[in-house]
A tleap script that builds the chain and sets N, CA, C and O, in Angstrom:
source leaprc.protein.ff14SB
mol = sequence {
  NMET ARG SER LEU ASP ASP GLY THR VAL ARG
  ASP LEU ALA ARG ARG LEU ARG LEU VAL GLN
  GLY ASP GLY ASP GLY ASP GLY GLY ASP ASP
  ASP ASP GLU ARG SER TYR ASP ARG THR LEU
  LEU THR SER VAL LEU LEU ARG HIE HIE SER
  VAL PRO PRO SER ASP LEU THR LEU LEU ASP
  SER LEU PRO LEU PHE PRO ASP GLU SER LEU
  LEU TRP ASN PRO HIE LEU VAL PRO PRO GLY
  HIE ILE ILE SER ARG ARG SER ASN SER SER
  SER THR SER SER ILE LEU ALA LEU PRO LYS
  CLEU
}
set mol.1.N position { 12.775 136.599 70.991 }
set mol.1.CA position { 12.384 135.163 70.975 }
set mol.1.C position { 11.764 135.360 72.412 }
set mol.1.O position { 10.603 135.007 72.619 }
set mol.2.N position { 12.467 135.872 73.313 }
set mol.2.CA position { 11.754 135.988 74.930 }
set mol.2.C position { 10.450 136.090 75.046 }
set mol.2.O position { 9.742 135.386 75.766 }
set mol.3.N position { 9.978 137.277 74.093 }
set mol.3.CA position { 8.564 137.948 74.273 }
set mol.3.C position { 7.544 137.228 73.829 }
set mol.3.O position { 6.395 137.640 73.990 }
set mol.4.N position { 7.860 135.794 73.070 }
set mol.4.CA position { 6.832 135.170 72.354 }
set mol.4.C position { 6.688 134.038 73.350 }
set mol.4.O position { 7.492 133.484 74.099 }
set mol.5.N position { 5.163 133.850 73.064 }
set mol.5.CA position { 4.959 132.536 73.960 }
set mol.5.C position { 5.133 131.129 73.377 }
set mol.5.O position { 5.431 131.052 72.185 }
set mol.6.N position { 4.985 130.054 74.063 }
set mol.6.CA position { 5.448 128.753 73.535 }
set mol.6.C position { 4.566 128.467 72.229 }
set mol.6.O position { 5.116 127.946 71.259 }
set mol.7.N position { 3.217 128.797 72.187 }
set mol.7.CA position { 2.301 128.387 70.935 }
set mol.7.C position { 2.956 129.344 69.874 }
set mol.7.O position { 3.131 128.797 68.786 }
set mol.8.N position { 3.363 130.681 69.959 }
set mol.8.CA position { 3.809 131.228 68.554 }
set mol.8.C position { 4.771 130.789 68.352 }
set mol.8.O position { 4.820 130.480 67.161 }
set mol.9.N position { 6.049 130.450 69.093 }
set mol.9.CA position { 7.388 129.614 68.654 }
set mol.9.C position { 7.017 128.525 68.078 }
set mol.9.O position { 7.565 128.306 66.997 }
set mol.10.N position { 6.220 127.722 68.465 }
set mol.10.CA position { 5.804 126.203 67.897 }
set mol.10.C position { 5.075 126.654 66.392 }
set mol.10.O position { 5.483 126.235 65.309 }
set mol.11.N position { 4.211 127.355 66.517 }
set mol.11.CA position { 3.556 127.847 65.225 }
set mol.11.C position { 4.618 128.502 64.245 }
set mol.11.O position { 4.530 128.210 63.052 }
set mol.12.N position { 5.431 129.207 64.590 }
set mol.12.CA position { 6.465 129.875 63.674 }
set mol.12.C position { 7.271 128.569 63.168 }
set mol.12.O position { 7.339 128.335 61.961 }
set mol.13.N position { 7.758 127.895 63.933 }
set mol.13.CA position { 8.362 126.623 63.305 }
set mol.13.C position { 7.763 125.790 62.508 }
set mol.13.O position { 8.333 125.308 61.529 }
set mol.14.N position { 6.552 125.526 62.831 }
set mol.14.CA position { 5.445 124.581 61.848 }
set mol.14.C position { 5.445 125.172 60.360 }
set mol.14.O position { 5.629 124.547 59.315 }
set mol.15.N position { 5.132 126.864 60.574 }
set mol.15.CA position { 4.846 127.509 59.272 }
set mol.15.C position { 6.292 127.716 58.615 }
set mol.15.O position { 6.265 128.052 57.431 }
set mol.16.N position { 7.479 127.574 59.175 }
set mol.16.CA position { 8.546 127.464 58.451 }
set mol.16.C position { 8.816 126.039 57.866 }
set mol.16.O position { 9.590 126.023 56.909 }
set mol.17.N position { 8.335 124.901 58.260 }
set mol.17.CA position { 8.330 123.650 58.066 }
set mol.17.C position { 9.603 123.105 58.382 }
set mol.17.O position { 10.215 122.343 57.634 }
set mol.18.N position { 10.081 123.574 59.715 }
set mol.18.CA position { 11.225 122.906 60.268 }
set mol.18.C position { 10.712 121.915 61.197 }
set mol.18.O position { 11.530 121.004 61.314 }
set mol.19.N position { 9.738 121.754 61.856 }
set mol.19.CA position { 8.825 120.842 62.761 }
set mol.19.C position { 7.604 120.231 61.894 }
set mol.19.O position { 7.146 120.668 60.838 }
set mol.20.N position { 7.258 119.245 62.542 }
set mol.20.CA position { 5.873 118.615 61.948 }
set mol.20.C position { 5.174 119.097 63.069 }
set mol.20.O position { 5.656 119.341 64.175 }
set mol.21.N position { 3.597 119.260 62.585 }
set mol.21.CA position { 2.599 119.500 63.561 }
set mol.21.C position { 1.459 119.680 62.738 }
set mol.21.O position { 1.485 119.774 61.511 }
set mol.22.N position { 0.224 119.735 63.634 }
set mol.22.CA position { -0.941 119.778 63.275 }
set mol.22.C position { -1.227 119.196 61.692 }
set mol.22.O position { -1.453 119.874 60.690 }
set mol.23.N position { -1.149 117.848 61.798 }
set mol.23.CA position { -1.965 116.936 60.401 }
set mol.23.C position { -0.350 117.285 59.728 }
set mol.23.O position { -0.515 117.347 58.510 }
set mol.24.N position { 0.486 117.425 59.919 }
set mol.24.CA position { 1.842 117.493 58.485 }
set mol.24.C position { 2.514 116.078 58.886 }
set mol.24.O position { 3.552 115.752 58.310 }
set mol.25.N position { 1.947 115.237 59.857 }
set mol.25.CA position { 2.876 113.998 60.199 }
set mol.25.C position { 2.160 113.054 59.166 }
set mol.25.O position { 1.635 113.377 58.100 }
set mol.26.N position { 2.275 111.695 59.790 }
set mol.26.CA position { 1.985 110.580 59.082 }
set mol.26.C position { 0.340 110.139 59.062 }
set mol.26.O position { -0.184 109.149 58.551 }
set mol.27.N position { -0.258 111.252 59.810 }
set mol.27.CA position { -1.566 110.971 59.704 }
set mol.27.C position { -2.264 109.998 60.993 }
set mol.27.O position { -3.391 109.505 60.943 }
set mol.28.N position { -1.458 109.887 61.943 }
set mol.28.CA position { -1.679 109.115 63.372 }
set mol.28.C position { -2.336 110.268 63.934 }
set mol.28.O position { -2.298 111.454 63.605 }
set mol.29.N position { -3.038 109.573 64.991 }
set mol.29.CA position { -4.023 110.525 66.071 }
set mol.29.C position { -3.142 111.032 67.085 }
set mol.29.O position { -3.671 111.707 67.969 }
set mol.30.N position { -1.631 110.799 67.142 }
set mol.30.CA position { -0.954 111.296 68.063 }
set mol.30.C position { -0.188 112.774 67.663 }
set mol.30.O position { 0.583 113.321 68.451 }
set mol.31.N position { -0.509 113.317 66.362 }
set mol.31.CA position { -0.236 114.427 65.613 }
set mol.31.C position { -0.386 115.715 66.590 }
set mol.31.O position { 0.501 116.537 66.822 }
set mol.32.N position { -1.773 115.706 67.135 }
set mol.32.CA position { -2.416 116.727 67.930 }
set mol.32.C position { -1.517 116.880 69.143 }
set mol.32.O position { -1.139 118.005 69.472 }
set mol.33.N position { -1.142 115.748 69.855 }
set mol.33.CA position { -0.416 115.474 70.998 }
set mol.33.C position { 0.989 115.769 71.071 }
set mol.33.O position { 1.518 115.992 72.160 }
set mol.34.N position { 1.653 115.786 69.956 }
set mol.34.CA position { 3.121 116.364 69.701 }
set mol.34.C position { 3.338 117.584 70.258 }
set mol.34.O position { 2.746 118.554 69.786 }
set mol.35.N position { 4.088 117.713 71.187 }
set mol.35.CA position { 4.916 118.804 71.603 }
set mol.35.C position { 6.327 119.083 71.592 }
set mol.35.O position { 7.091 118.119 71.644 }
set mol.36.N position { 6.723 120.074 71.541 }
set mol.36.CA position { 8.163 120.376 71.365 }
set mol.36.C position { 8.721 121.077 72.398 }
set mol.36.O position { 8.132 122.134 72.622 }
set mol.37.N position { 9.660 120.847 73.106 }
set mol.37.CA position { 10.334 121.901 74.099 }
set mol.37.C position { 10.588 123.402 73.514 }
set mol.37.O position { 10.747 123.737 72.340 }
set mol.38.N position { 10.580 123.929 74.290 }
set mol.38.CA position { 10.725 125.414 73.824 }
set mol.38.C position { 12.320 125.678 73.459 }
set mol.38.O position { 12.692 126.296 72.462 }
set mol.39.N position { 13.171 125.107 74.434 }
set mol.39.CA position { 14.516 125.327 73.770 }
set mol.39.C position { 15.096 124.481 72.618 }
set mol.39.O position { 16.129 124.745 72.003 }
set mol.40.N position { 14.124 123.221 72.377 }
set mol.40.CA position { 14.506 122.643 71.049 }
set mol.40.C position { 13.885 123.496 69.869 }
set mol.40.O position { 14.528 123.565 68.822 }
set mol.41.N position { 12.913 124.018 69.958 }
set mol.41.CA position { 12.272 125.079 68.694 }
set mol.41.C position { 13.256 126.272 68.833 }
set mol.41.O position { 13.570 126.826 67.779 }
set mol.42.N position { 13.787 126.744 69.997 }
set mol.42.CA position { 14.516 128.022 69.794 }
set mol.42.C position { 15.902 127.505 69.119 }
set mol.42.O position { 16.334 128.210 68.207 }
set mol.43.N position { 16.629 126.363 69.468 }
set mol.43.CA position { 18.033 126.194 68.694 }
set mol.43.C position { 17.539 125.748 67.383 }
set mol.43.O position { 18.274 126.157 66.484 }
set mol.44.N position { 16.376 124.929 66.895 }
set mol.44.CA position { 16.037 124.938 65.685 }
set mol.44.C position { 16.071 126.168 64.640 }
set mol.44.O position { 16.749 126.394 63.638 }
set mol.45.N position { 15.257 126.720 65.172 }
set mol.45.CA position { 15.203 128.202 64.689 }
set mol.45.C position { 16.416 128.989 64.231 }
set mol.45.O position { 16.601 129.464 63.111 }
set mol.46.N position { 17.238 129.045 65.330 }
set mol.46.CA position { 18.603 129.898 65.243 }
set mol.46.C position { 19.721 128.909 64.385 }
set mol.46.O position { 20.690 129.374 63.785 }
set mol.47.N position { 19.459 127.790 64.439 }
set mol.47.CA position { 20.321 127.121 63.557 }
set mol.47.C position { 19.976 127.069 61.961 }
set mol.47.O position { 20.841 126.965 61.091 }
set mol.48.N position { 18.657 127.152 61.733 }
set mol.48.CA position { 18.258 127.251 60.571 }
set mol.48.C position { 18.446 128.696 59.997 }
set mol.48.O position { 18.578 128.776 58.776 }
set mol.49.N position { 18.478 130.094 60.898 }
set mol.49.CA position { 18.619 131.214 60.439 }
set mol.49.C position { 20.269 131.600 60.767 }
set mol.49.O position { 20.474 132.796 60.559 }
set mol.50.N position { 21.123 131.073 61.094 }
set mol.50.CA position { 22.332 131.401 61.335 }
set mol.50.C position { 23.230 131.224 60.122 }
set mol.50.O position { 23.192 130.329 59.277 }
set mol.51.N position { 23.961 132.160 60.206 }
set mol.51.CA position { 24.985 132.395 58.808 }
set mol.51.C position { 26.211 131.569 58.765 }
set mol.51.O position { 27.123 131.983 59.480 }
set mol.52.N position { 26.461 130.376 58.011 }
set mol.52.CA position { 27.343 129.647 58.223 }
set mol.52.C position { 28.681 130.326 58.178 }
set mol.52.O position { 28.746 131.517 57.874 }
set mol.53.N position { 29.779 129.606 58.473 }
set mol.53.CA position { 31.109 130.089 58.118 }
set mol.53.C position { 31.493 130.358 56.534 }
set mol.53.O position { 31.105 129.617 55.631 }
set mol.54.N position { 32.298 131.506 56.336 }
set mol.54.CA position { 32.581 131.425 55.241 }
set mol.54.C position { 33.964 130.343 54.830 }
set mol.54.O position { 34.678 129.861 55.710 }
set mol.55.N position { 34.143 130.115 53.544 }
set mol.55.CA position { 35.298 129.036 53.396 }
set mol.55.C position { 36.576 129.868 53.669 }
set mol.55.O position { 37.589 129.277 54.043 }
set mol.56.N position { 36.578 131.323 53.485 }
set mol.56.CA position { 37.816 132.119 53.618 }
set mol.56.C position { 38.226 131.900 55.020 }
set mol.56.O position { 39.415 131.688 55.259 }
set mol.57.N position { 37.150 131.940 56.188 }
set mol.57.CA position { 37.382 132.044 57.241 }
set mol.57.C position { 37.988 130.325 57.762 }
set mol.57.O position { 39.033 130.206 58.401 }
set mol.58.N position { 37.341 129.419 57.456 }
set mol.58.CA position { 37.713 127.907 57.406 }
set mol.58.C position { 39.294 127.928 57.107 }
set mol.58.O position { 40.091 127.564 57.972 }
set mol.59.N position { 39.714 128.377 55.823 }
set mol.59.CA position { 40.737 128.359 55.332 }
set mol.59.C position { 41.706 128.963 56.073 }
set mol.59.O position { 42.781 128.422 56.333 }
set mol.60.N position { 41.423 129.934 56.388 }
set mol.60.CA position { 42.267 130.863 57.473 }
set mol.60.C position { 42.647 130.175 58.646 }
set mol.60.O position { 43.778 130.246 59.127 }
set mol.61.N position { 41.678 129.483 59.132 }
set mol.61.CA position { 41.932 128.924 60.459 }
set mol.61.C position { 43.134 127.586 60.295 }
set mol.61.O position { 43.849 127.228 61.231 }
set mol.62.N position { 43.157 127.083 59.165 }
set mol.62.CA position { 44.145 126.037 58.969 }
set mol.62.C position { 45.665 126.591 59.293 }
set mol.62.O position { 45.922 127.789 59.177 }
set mol.63.N position { 46.438 125.833 59.618 }
set mol.63.CA position { 47.807 126.057 59.428 }
set mol.63.C position { 48.569 126.012 58.052 }
set mol.63.O position { 48.252 125.134 57.250 }
set mol.64.N position { 49.501 126.863 57.755 }
set mol.64.CA position { 50.176 127.041 56.432 }
set mol.64.C position { 50.942 125.902 56.524 }
set mol.64.O position { 50.710 125.312 55.469 }
set mol.65.N position { 51.710 125.254 57.160 }
set mol.65.CA position { 52.406 123.894 57.071 }
set mol.65.C position { 51.619 123.092 57.996 }
set mol.65.O position { 50.975 123.547 58.941 }
set mol.66.N position { 51.730 121.622 57.594 }
set mol.66.CA position { 51.222 120.667 58.527 }
set mol.66.C position { 52.016 120.490 59.787 }
set mol.66.O position { 53.229 120.669 59.901 }
set mol.67.N position { 51.093 120.078 60.808 }
set mol.67.CA position { 51.945 119.971 62.109 }
set mol.67.C position { 51.928 118.298 62.527 }
set mol.67.O position { 51.596 117.531 61.623 }
set mol.68.N position { 52.250 117.753 63.771 }
set mol.68.CA position { 52.080 116.303 63.751 }
set mol.68.C position { 50.733 116.020 63.916 }
set mol.68.O position { 50.367 114.998 63.335 }
set mol.69.N position { 49.990 116.554 64.464 }
set mol.69.CA position { 48.434 116.200 64.505 }
set mol.69.C position { 47.920 115.964 63.284 }
set mol.69.O position { 47.083 115.070 63.164 }
set mol.70.N position { 48.302 116.668 62.253 }
set mol.70.CA position { 47.924 116.550 60.800 }
set mol.70.C position { 48.567 115.378 60.160 }
set mol.70.O position { 47.825 114.604 59.557 }
set mol.71.N position { 49.697 115.161 60.199 }
set mol.71.CA position { 50.404 114.088 59.554 }
set mol.71.C position { 50.207 112.819 59.832 }
set mol.71.O position { 50.249 111.923 58.990 }
set mol.72.N position { 49.905 112.616 61.423 }
set mol.72.CA position { 49.579 111.197 61.825 }
set mol.72.C position { 48.239 110.729 62.076 }
set mol.72.O position { 47.829 109.749 62.699 }
set mol.73.N position { 47.507 111.876 61.298 }
set mol.73.CA position { 45.918 111.408 61.307 }
set mol.73.C position { 45.450 110.782 59.913 }
set mol.73.O position { 45.318 111.420 58.868 }
set mol.74.N position { 45.236 109.487 60.080 }
set mol.74.CA position { 44.792 108.608 58.835 }
set mol.74.C position { 43.769 109.018 58.241 }
set mol.74.O position { 43.539 108.407 57.198 }
set mol.75.N position { 42.898 110.003 58.560 }
set mol.75.CA position { 41.549 110.544 58.146 }
set mol.75.C position { 41.652 111.961 57.498 }
set mol.75.O position { 40.817 112.519 56.786 }
set mol.76.N position { 42.838 112.401 57.899 }
set mol.76.CA position { 43.123 113.667 57.164 }
set mol.76.C position { 44.103 113.702 55.865 }
set mol.76.O position { 44.079 114.492 54.921 }
set mol.77.N position { 45.099 112.442 56.143 }
set mol.77.CA position { 46.079 112.546 55.218 }
set mol.77.C position { 45.814 111.137 54.578 }
set mol.77.O position { 46.048 110.164 55.295 }
set mol.78.N position { 45.307 110.906 53.180 }
set mol.78.CA position { 45.326 109.443 52.558 }
set mol.78.C position { 46.432 109.035 52.205 }
set mol.78.O position { 47.451 109.627 51.849 }
set mol.79.N position { 46.086 107.584 52.366 }
set mol.79.CA position { 47.361 106.719 52.352 }
set mol.79.C position { 47.611 106.746 50.765 }
set mol.79.O position { 46.751 106.427 49.945 }
set mol.80.N position { 49.098 107.233 50.402 }
set mol.80.CA position { 49.509 107.098 48.906 }
set mol.80.C position { 50.236 105.986 48.631 }
set mol.80.O position { 51.375 105.832 49.071 }
set mol.81.N position { 49.631 105.133 47.883 }
set mol.81.CA position { 50.158 103.966 47.477 }
set mol.81.C position { 50.634 103.720 46.013 }
set mol.81.O position { 49.701 103.737 45.211 }
set mol.82.N position { 51.664 103.532 45.564 }
set mol.82.CA position { 51.927 103.547 44.310 }
set mol.82.C position { 52.747 101.942 43.655 }
set mol.82.O position { 53.701 101.473 44.276 }
set mol.83.N position { 52.331 101.408 42.654 }
set mol.83.CA position { 52.754 100.364 42.247 }
set mol.83.C position { 54.211 100.169 41.680 }
set mol.83.O position { 54.369 100.728 40.594 }
set mol.84.N position { 55.196 99.571 42.120 }
set mol.84.CA position { 56.537 99.557 41.431 }
set mol.84.C position { 56.512 99.184 39.897 }
set mol.84.O position { 55.758 98.276 39.547 }
set mol.85.N position { 57.121 99.689 39.170 }
set mol.85.CA position { 56.824 99.327 37.724 }
set mol.85.C position { 58.217 98.649 37.402 }
set mol.85.O position { 58.774 99.067 36.387 }
set mol.86.N position { 58.776 97.782 38.037 }
set mol.86.CA position { 59.709 97.105 37.821 }
set mol.86.C position { 59.423 95.936 37.587 }
set mol.86.O position { 58.508 95.391 38.205 }
set mol.87.N position { 60.280 95.166 36.464 }
set mol.87.CA position { 59.892 94.126 35.823 }
set mol.87.C position { 59.563 92.787 36.757 }
set mol.87.O position { 58.536 92.135 36.565 }
set mol.88.N position { 60.493 92.452 37.748 }
set mol.88.CA position { 60.301 91.300 38.531 }
set mol.88.C position { 59.657 91.689 39.824 }
set mol.88.O position { 59.531 90.843 40.710 }
set mol.89.N position { 59.236 92.932 39.988 }
set mol.89.CA position { 58.628 93.046 41.636 }
set mol.89.C position { 57.391 93.823 41.101 }
set mol.89.O position { 57.326 94.485 40.065 }
set mol.90.N position { 56.343 93.582 42.106 }
set mol.90.CA position { 55.082 94.386 42.075 }
set mol.90.C position { 54.716 94.857 43.629 }
set mol.90.O position { 53.599 94.751 44.135 }
set mol.91.N position { 55.629 95.276 44.127 }
set mol.91.CA position { 55.823 95.741 45.814 }
set mol.91.C position { 54.833 97.142 45.345 }
set mol.91.O position { 54.604 97.599 44.226 }
set mol.92.N position { 54.408 97.549 46.608 }
set mol.92.CA position { 53.790 98.895 46.766 }
set mol.92.C position { 54.661 99.529 47.731 }
set mol.92.O position { 55.206 98.835 48.589 }
set mol.93.N position { 54.851 100.811 47.675 }
set mol.93.CA position { 55.594 101.568 48.635 }
set mol.93.C position { 54.858 103.097 49.110 }
set mol.93.O position { 54.472 103.969 48.331 }
set mol.94.N position { 54.799 103.129 50.484 }
set mol.94.CA position { 54.062 104.594 50.441 }
set mol.94.C position { 54.530 106.085 50.319 }
set mol.94.O position { 55.681 106.372 50.650 }
set mol.95.N position { 53.718 106.984 49.880 }
set mol.95.CA position { 54.353 108.168 49.547 }
set mol.95.C position { 53.770 109.217 50.579 }
set mol.95.O position { 52.561 109.196 50.810 }
set mol.96.N position { 54.455 109.979 51.099 }
set mol.96.CA position { 54.074 111.067 51.685 }
set mol.96.C position { 55.306 112.218 51.556 }
set mol.96.O position { 56.497 111.953 51.722 }
set mol.97.N position { 54.845 113.355 51.275 }
set mol.97.CA position { 55.804 114.338 50.863 }
set mol.97.C position { 55.677 115.173 52.108 }
set mol.97.O position { 54.614 115.535 52.611 }
set mol.98.N position { 57.032 115.465 52.594 }
set mol.98.CA position { 57.322 116.075 53.931 }
set mol.98.C position { 58.054 117.325 53.491 }
set mol.98.O position { 58.805 117.238 52.519 }
set mol.99.N position { 57.899 118.515 54.138 }
set mol.99.CA position { 58.678 119.663 53.914 }
set mol.99.C position { 59.976 119.496 54.416 }
set mol.99.O position { 60.115 118.979 55.525 }
set mol.100.N position { 61.169 119.943 53.611 }
set mol.100.CA position { 62.566 119.639 54.229 }
set mol.100.C position { 62.746 120.787 55.205 }
set mol.100.O position { 62.562 121.977 54.946 }
set mol.101.N position { 63.180 120.202 56.508 }
set mol.101.CA position { 63.545 121.023 57.405 }
set mol.101.C position { 65.116 121.501 57.614 }
set mol.101.O position { 65.405 122.302 58.503 }
savepdb mol mol.pdb
quit
């Protein structure tokens, strides 16, 4: 990427349809004057062609047993509510399974 000039990098990103340019926009007069920074174009190209991490790698990075940061994070542990089936009560109680220590 370092050996390419700015025009070639911009043309490559435009041909891959990662950025708009040269009439690909909304038809306004500012399409020809639109310029992208080389660092932006390089990061767009690298992000588009990078290999995402595999699901196995993501699963291996998680702990086997939950720790306190997982247990008290309301975004990761959904609230478990059940309705009591008693005849005279309709109260709810929270359910959270914790390992026996």
